N, C-alpha and C positions, 0 to 999 in steps of 0.2 A: 478454504473460503475463496469463492471466486471474486473477481474484481468488482463486479456490481454489488455484491454483498458487502465488500469492504467499504465501498463508497457510502452505501446505506448506513452502515455502522458508524462511520465517521460523522455523517450528517446528524445522526441521532445523538451522538456524544456531544457535538458542538451545540445542538439545540437544547439539550439538558443543561449544559454548563452556562449558557448565555440566555436562559429563560427569563431572568430578571436582572437588569432590564432586558426586554425581549428584543433580540436581533433576528433578522431574517437569516436562517440557516437552511440551505437547500442544495440539491444537486445542480450542477451547472446547467442552465437552460439549453434546450436543443437549438433554439434560435440564437445564432451567433451575433445578432444585432441587439439582443436583449439588454436592457438597462437595469441596474440594481434598483430594487424597491425598498425604501426605508420604511417599512410598515412597523411603526411603533418603536423605533429605536434609532440609534446613532450609527449603526454598522450593519453591513450585509455580508454574509459569507456564502460563497459558492464553492462546492466541492466537485471535483471531476478527476478523470483519469488523465495522467500526463505521460503515459508510455511506460516502458520498462527497459531495463538493461540486464542481460543475462551474463553470468560468469561462465568461463570455459571450464568444463568438467576437469577435475584433477586426475581422475583415473579413467582411462579410455575404455577399460573393460566394464565399467559401471557407468552407463550413460546418464547419470543423474545430474541435473543441472540446477543451480541456484538462480532464481529470477528475482530481481529487485523491481517490484512494482512501484511506480511513482504516483502519488495522489497529490493533486494540487488543491490548495485552499486559496481562493481569491478573496481578499479582504477589501471591502469598500467602506471608506469613512469620509465624513464631511470635514474633519479637522485633523490637524497633525498633532496637536498637543492637548494635554488634559486627560482626564480619566478615560474617556472614550476616543482619544486621539490615536493616530496610527501607531506611534511607538509603543504605547501601552497595550493596544489591541494585538499587535504582532506578538508581544511577549505573552499575553493572555492565551492566545490560540496555541502557541508553542507549549505552554504549561499544561493545557488540556489534552493535547494530542501526543506530545513526545513521551514515549514509553507506554502509551495506551496499547493494550492488546485485546482486540476484539475476540469474541468466542470463535474458536476454530481458526484463528489467524495468528500472525506473527506481530511482534511489537513494532510500532511506528517509530521512526527516527527522523528528526529534522535533517534534511539534506541541504536546504538553502532557503533563505527568504530574501526578497529583492523588491525594489520599487518597480511598480508596474505602469505608472503613469498618472496623469491628472487630466480630467475631462469634465467640464461644466460644473465645477465646484465639488467634484468627488475625487478623492485620492484612492489609488489602488496599490495594494501590496500583494505579492504572491508568495505563498509558503509552499514548499515542495517537501513532502514526507515520503519516505520509502518504507516498504514492508517486504521482507524476504518471503519467498515461497519456494518450494521445491518442485521441479518439473521432472517427471519420469516418463520418457517416451514409450509409446507402444511400438515394439519392434517385431518383425517377423521371426518365427522360431529358428529358422536356419541362419539368421544373422546374429542372434543373441548368444549362442553357444550353450553351455550347460544350463538347464533350467534352475532358477532360483526358487527355493521353497519359501524364503522369507527375506525381506529387506527391511532393516530397521534404521531409521534416520534419527539421530540424536542431535538436538540443538545444544551445543556447548554454551557456556556462559558468555564467551566472546562472540557468539553468533555463528561459529563455524559448524558445519555439518559433518558428522562422522558417519561413515557408511559401514554397516556390518552386513554380511550376507552369508547364507548357508546354501551350498550347492547340492542339488539333488542328483545323485549319480544315476545315469541312465542304465537300466538293466541290459546285460549283454544278450545278444541274440543267441538262441539255443542252436547248437551245432547238430544238424541232422546226421545220424550216423548209424 
């Protein structure tokens, strides 16, 4: 699943979870100066891409790399306490997204949540979730070495990737004689 698809899936999950009472759940606006719209509710949620961190491949002969994509959820609320206050809403967003696995994607894990500020009567909290994905580079044939017939990536329970590969032997050149 690409990053834009992951953002769309997270927005849909939040919108379904917070449909009653209805909160605004949307992708982060393109306009960096946009203000949250509290259309029909006490909270507003903006979902966006917050960058990624890639892990160094363990085996240099298999240039497969794990990439941790970071998805941010900006939570805007008008009050700190109560059913729709900041503390309860941070917990509610975490409950909806932590462990969520979109189709063709990896499970989301909460990386951090933090206070984002206060402006004009609106409190902001930012939750950062990460989703692992595997990156396999396209290499030139002379750089790769023996051709791989199959690469199988297995996601273990602990989230580690195990790489299995089968090498296709190149046929030897016939000797003219």
